[in-house]
C-alpha positions, -999 to +999 in steps of 0.1 A: -096+069+428-065+090+423-085+122+423-102+113+456-068+107+472-054+140+458-085+159+470-081+143+505-045+154+506-054+190+495-080+191+522-056+179+549-030+204+538-056+232+538-066+223+574-030+221+586-020+257+576-021+286+600-049+302+578-073+275+591-072+286+628-106+305+624-120+274+607-109+252+635-123+276+661-156+275+642-157+237+642-149+236+679-177+261+686-200+241+665-194+209+685-196+228+718-229+244+707-243+210+697-234+194+730-247+223+750-280+223+732-285+186+736-277+189+773-301+218+777-330+200+760-321+168+778-324+186+811-357+200+800-368+165+792-359+152+826-375+181+844-408+181+824-413+149+804-448+159+794-437+192+781-409+181+757-403+149+738-373+130+727-377+143+692-371+178+704-339+166+721-327+150+689-335+181+669-314+202+694-282+187+680-283+202+645-299+234+659-271+238+684-245+231+658-258+258+635-262+283+662-228+275+676-213+282+642-229+316+642-215+326+676-224+328+713-250+356+710-269+338+682-266+306+702-282+320+733-308+340+714-318+311+692-319+285+720-341+306+742-364+320+715 
């Protein structure tokens, strides 16, 4: 139990330093990518319900998260491919 608490403190300290600004930006871009992909596929579901299913909308979350982590160019290319 003590090692878990110590590891948690180390993780919190690592995220609170100034070196973690690129990591925070990547996490924020990941969340934005996930939300944008779900919204895009949700809109496609509303526009054409016979062309896309709810499973595709659910799969858009992890897809958008990964592509958002890679960057804007990869996100747009991957989402429209």
